[in-house]
C-alpha positions as CSV (number, residue, x, y, z in Angstrom):
1,M,122.8,99.1,103.3
2,M,120.4,96.9,101.3
3,H,118.0,96.9,104.3
4,R,118.0,100.7,104.4
5,V,117.4,100.9,100.6
6,C,114.5,98.4,100.9
7,C,113.0,100.5,103.7
8,L,113.3,103.7,101.7
9,L,111.6,102.0,98.8
10,L,108.7,100.8,101.0
11,A,108.3,104.4,102.4
12,G,108.2,105.8,98.9
13,L,105.7,103.2,97.6
14,A,103.5,103.6,100.8
15,L,103.5,107.4,100.5
16,S,102.7,107.4,96.8
17,S,99.6,105.2,97.4
18,S,97.9,108.2,99.1
19,Q,99.2,111.0,97.0
20,G,97.7,113.6,94.8
21,A,97.7,111.6,91.5
22,E,95.3,112.2,88.7
23,P,91.9,110.8,89.5
24,D,91.9,107.6,87.4
25,K,92.8,104.0,88.0
26,K,96.1,103.9,86.2
27,P,98.4,105.3,89.0
28,N,96.9,102.8,91.5
29,S,97.3,100.0,89.0
30,R,101.0,100.9,88.5
31,R,101.6,101.1,92.2
32,A,99.8,97.8,92.9
33,E,101.9,96.0,90.2
34,K,105.1,97.5,91.7
35,L,104.1,96.3,95.2
36,R,103.2,92.8,93.9
37,S,106.6,92.6,92.4
38,L,108.2,93.7,95.6
39,V,106.1,91.2,97.6
40,R,107.4,88.4,95.4
41,F,111.0,89.6,95.7
42,L,110.7,89.8,99.5
43,E,109.0,86.4,99.8
44,V,112.0,84.8,98.1
45,E,114.4,86.9,100.4
46,V,112.6,85.8,103.5
47,E,112.6,82.1,102.6
48,T,116.3,82.3,101.7
49,A,117.1,84.0,105.0
50,K,115.1,81.3,106.9
51,R,117.0,78.5,105.2
52,L,120.3,80.2,105.9
53,R,119.2,80.6,109.5
54,E,118.5,76.9,109.8
55,R,122.2,76.3,108.8
56,Q,123.3,79.0,111.3
57,A,124.5,81.1,108.3
58,E,122.1,84.0,108.9
59,S,121.0,86.0,112.0
60,V,117.5,86.1,113.6
61,A,117.8,89.9,113.3
62,E,118.2,89.7,109.5
63,V,115.2,87.3,109.2
64,D,113.1,89.7,111.2
65,R,114.2,92.7,109.1
66,L,113.1,91.0,105.9
67,T,109.9,89.7,107.5
68,A,109.0,93.2,108.6
69,A,109.7,94.5,105.1
70,L,107.4,91.8,103.7
71,A,104.6,92.5,106.1
72,K,104.9,96.3,105.4
73,T,104.7,95.7,101.7
74,R,101.7,93.4,102.0
75,H,100.0,96.0,104.1
76,D,100.7,98.8,101.6
77,L,99.5,96.6,98.7
78,A,96.2,95.9,100.7
79,V,95.8,99.7,101.3
80,T,96.3,100.4,97.6
81,K,93.7,97.8,96.7
82,G,91.3,99.1,99.3
83,D,91.3,95.8,101.3
84,Q,91.1,97.1,104.8
85,G,90.8,93.7,106.4
86,A,94.0,92.5,104.8
87,A,95.7,95.7,105.6
88,I,94.9,95.4,109.3
89,T,96.1,91.7,109.3
90,H,99.4,92.6,107.8
91,C,99.8,95.6,110.0
92,Q,99.4,93.4,113.1
93,Q,102.0,91.0,111.7
94,L,104.3,94.0,111.4
95,I,103.6,95.0,115.0
96,D,104.5,91.4,116.1
97,V,107.9,91.7,114.3
98,R,108.6,95.2,115.6
99,N,107.9,93.9,119.2
100,R,110.4,91.1,118.7
101,Q,113.0,93.6,117.3
102,L,112.5,95.9,120.2
103,N,112.8,93.1,122.8
104,R,116.0,92.0,121.2
105,Q,117.3,95.6,121.2
106,V,116.5,96.0,124.9
107,E,118.4,92.8,125.7
108,L,121.4,94.0,123.7
109,Y,121.3,97.5,125.3
110,Q,121.0,96.1,128.8
111,G,123.9,93.8,128.1
112,G,126.1,96.7,127.1
113,F,125.7,96.3,123.4
114,G,124.1,98.6,120.9
115,S,123.5,102.3,121.3
116,H,120.7,104.4,122.8
117,A,119.9,105.6,119.3
118,E,119.4,102.1,118.1
119,L,117.1,101.4,121.1
120,V,115.0,104.5,120.5
121,G,114.9,103.7,116.7
122,A,113.3,100.3,117.5
123,M,110.7,102.1,119.7
124,R,110.0,104.5,116.9
125,R,109.4,101.7,114.4
126,L,107.0,99.9,116.7
127,A,105.1,103.1,117.5
128,V,104.8,103.9,113.7
129,A,103.3,100.4,113.2
130,R,100.8,100.9,116.1
131,Y,99.9,104.3,114.7
132,Q,99.1,102.8,111.3
133,H,97.1,100.0,112.9
134,A,95.0,102.5,115.0
135,T,94.4,104.6,111.9
136,L,93.1,101.5,110.0
137,E,90.9,100.6,113.0
138,G,89.5,104.1,113.1
139,D,90.7,104.7,116.7
140,A,91.5,108.4,116.6
141,S,92.5,108.6,120.3
142,E,95.0,105.7,120.0
143,A,96.3,107.1,116.7
144,T,97.0,110.5,118.3
145,E,98.7,108.9,121.3
146,M,100.9,106.8,119.0
147,L,101.8,109.7,116.8
148,G,102.8,111.7,119.9
149,K,105.1,108.8,120.8
150,V,106.5,108.7,117.3
151,E,107.3,112.4,117.4
152,R,109.1,112.0,120.8
153,F,111.0,109.0,119.7
154,C,112.1,110.7,116.5
155,E,113.4,113.7,118.5
156,N,115.2,111.5,121.0
157,E,116.7,109.4,118.3
158,L,118.0,112.6,116.5
159,N,119.5,113.9,119.7
160,A,121.2,110.5,120.4
161,L,122.7,110.4,116.9
162,L,123.9,114.0,117.2
163,A,125.7,113.0,120.4
164,L,127.2,110.0,118.7
165,K,128.2,112.2,115.7
166,S,130.1,114.6,118.0
167,G,132.2,111.6,119.1
168,G,132.7,110.4,115.6
169,A,130.4,107.4,116.0
170,A,127.5,108.5,113.7
171,S,127.7,109.9,110.2
172,P,126.1,113.1,108.8
173,M,124.0,110.8,106.6
174,E,122.5,109.1,109.6
175,V,121.8,112.5,111.2
176,S,120.2,113.8,108.0
177,R,117.8,110.8,107.9
178,A,116.9,111.2,111.6
179,R,116.3,115.0,111.2
180,Y,114.0,114.3,108.2
181,R,112.0,111.8,110.3
182,A,111.8,114.2,113.2
183,T,110.6,117.0,110.9
184,I,107.9,114.9,109.3
185,A,106.7,113.6,112.7
186,A,106.4,117.0,114.2
187,Y,104.5,118.3,111.2
188,C,102.1,115.4,111.1
189,L,101.4,115.6,114.9
190,A,100.8,119.4,114.7
191,K,98.4,118.8,111.8
192,Q,96.5,116.0,113.6
193,Q,96.2,118.2,116.7
194,D,95.1,121.2,114.6
195,N,98.0,123.1,116.2
196,T,99.9,124.2,113.1
197,S,100.8,127.6,114.7
198,S,103.3,125.7,116.9
199,I,105.2,124.1,114.1
200,G,106.4,127.1,112.1
201,P,109.5,127.9,114.2
202,K,110.4,124.2,114.2
203,L,110.2,124.0,110.4
204,N,112.4,127.1,110.0
205,L,115.0,125.5,112.3
206,A,114.7,122.2,110.5
207,V,115.3,123.8,107.1
208,S,118.4,125.5,108.4
209,R,119.8,122.4,110.0
210,C,119.0,120.3,106.9
211,E,120.9,122.7,104.8
212,Q,123.9,122.3,107.1
213,D,123.6,118.5,106.9
214,L,123.5,118.8,103.1
215,S,126.6,121.0,103.1
216,Q,128.5,118.5,105.2
217,I,127.5,115.6,103.1
218,E,128.4,117.4,99.9
219,N,131.9,118.1,101.3
220,L,132.3,114.5,102.3
221,H,131.3,113.5,98.8
222,Q,134.0,115.8,97.3
223,Q,136.5,114.1,99.6
224,G,135.4,110.6,98.6
225,F,133.8,109.7,101.9
226,A,130.1,109.9,100.8
227,G,128.4,108.6,97.7
228,L,126.3,110.5,95.1
229,H,123.2,108.8,96.5
230,D,124.0,110.1,100.0
231,V,124.0,113.6,98.5
232,Y,120.7,112.8,96.7
233,F,118.9,111.8,99.8
234,A,120.3,114.7,101.9
235,Q,119.1,117.1,99.1
236,T,115.7,115.4,99.1
237,H,115.4,115.7,102.9
238,C,116.2,119.4,102.7
239,L,113.8,120.1,99.9
240,E,111.0,118.1,101.6
241,A,111.5,120.2,104.8
242,K,111.2,123.4,102.6
243,L,108.0,121.9,101.0
244,L,106.5,121.3,104.4
245,R,107.2,124.9,105.4
246,A,105.8,126.3,102.1
247,S,102.7,124.1,102.5
248,L,102.2,125.4,106.1
249,E,102.6,129.0,104.9
250,K,100.4,128.3,101.8
251,D,103.2,129.9,99.7
252,R,102.3,128.8,96.1
253,V,105.4,130.2,94.6
254,A,107.7,128.5,97.1
255,L,105.7,125.2,96.6
256,L,106.2,125.3,92.8
257,S,109.9,126.1,92.9
258,T,110.6,123.5,95.5
259,L,108.7,120.9,93.6
260,E,110.7,121.8,90.5
261,E,113.9,121.3,92.4
262,L,112.7,117.9,93.7
263,V,111.8,116.8,90.2
264,L,115.2,117.8,88.9
265,N,116.9,116.1,91.9
266,H,115.2,112.8,91.0
267,Q,115.9,113.2,87.3
268,K,119.6,114.0,87.9
269,V,120.3,110.9,89.9
270,L,118.4,108.3,87.9
271,P,121.0,108.0,85.1
272,T,123.7,107.2,87.7
273,L,122.0,104.1,89.0
274,G,123.6,100.7,88.2
275,D,121.9,97.5,87.2
276,D,122.9,95.6,90.3
277,R,120.5,94.7,93.0
278,K,120.9,98.0,95.0
279,G,120.6,100.1,91.8
280,K,117.4,98.4,90.7
281,V,115.8,98.9,94.1
282,L,116.8,102.5,94.2
283,R,115.5,103.0,90.7
284,V,112.0,101.9,91.7
285,F,112.1,104.2,94.8
286,I,113.3,107.2,92.9
287,E,111.0,106.7,89.9
288,H,108.0,106.6,92.3
289,A,109.3,109.8,94.1
290,L,109.6,111.5,90.6
291,E,106.1,110.5,89.7
292,R,104.8,111.7,93.1
293,D,106.4,115.1,92.8
294,Q,105.3,115.5,89.2
295,N,101.8,114.7,90.2
296,R,102.1,117.2,93.1
297,S,103.2,119.9,90.7
298,R,100.4,119.3,88.2
299,Q,97.8,119.3,91.0
300,L,99.2,122.6,92.4
301,Q,99.1,124.2,89.0
302,R,95.6,122.9,88.3
303,D,94.0,123.6,91.7
304,G,96.1,126.4,93.1
305,D,96.7,124.4,96.3
306,L,98.7,121.3,97.3
307,E,96.9,118.4,98.9
308,D,98.5,117.6,102.3
309,D,99.8,114.1,101.5
310,F,102.8,114.0,103.9
311,S,102.8,110.6,105.6
312,V,104.1,109.0,108.8
313,S,104.7,105.9,106.6
314,E,108.0,107.6,105.8
315,L,109.2,107.1,109.4
316,D,109.4,103.3,109.1
317,F,113.0,103.3,107.9
């Protein structure tokens, strides 16, 4: 669970580094300081995991998960600071870790362990890292190819999780996250290929299915089988899908109302967070999401349009 929370935090921080904030240095300074704090936190976590590994008290997989999170955070910090050379270096380090993770997952799958969904998820994370590297290098052809792979892997992973869910082996929360990734990937690919006419029906279907996921998770929460934070993330996924659709349709009224709902969703969950490790990490993520959506709303009211800031960085969890 902590690994998933850390990945969500990284996605939120990475996305907010390219978002429609007010044009001054303060937002970037705040993001940079948050990222520096997260780098220091993850450096300690990685070293602790390595020491535990030496005593056979930790797995190689956990060391790699933390190492990937550290490389991703260093990459995002370099991007925020405008240091492209460092960003490329840390992105390559992330690719190296993702390769190791994929090779390990292939071995497990071939040995009869692990699911097809886990295997495709490892492929997706590697493709996301390669897409980011190609973008930093200015290789548009490679970036488009990798984004196409990301979109296919997201769709395959979603289908694999839906199959597992039908047999009771995957939760609605896992499906909700996978559907969110597939929606973002399809939208970003259509935008990059300048083929937005093809994405409209997919977004309509995604919104409908996200609403169904949310309803299931709310029911599970009422029965005590899902947490309040599971409901929060499902609600966020649903609203983000609606935001993508409204952005595509240039529906200013829908954009404003959806942003208002997102802001309220963030504000509602913040007081419920505890002071434990998980609560503190979630608080940083949600506070950044709140700032992001408030900035989006202000920009929309000021300019009459919403800057397209939806990012494939969100697919790395």
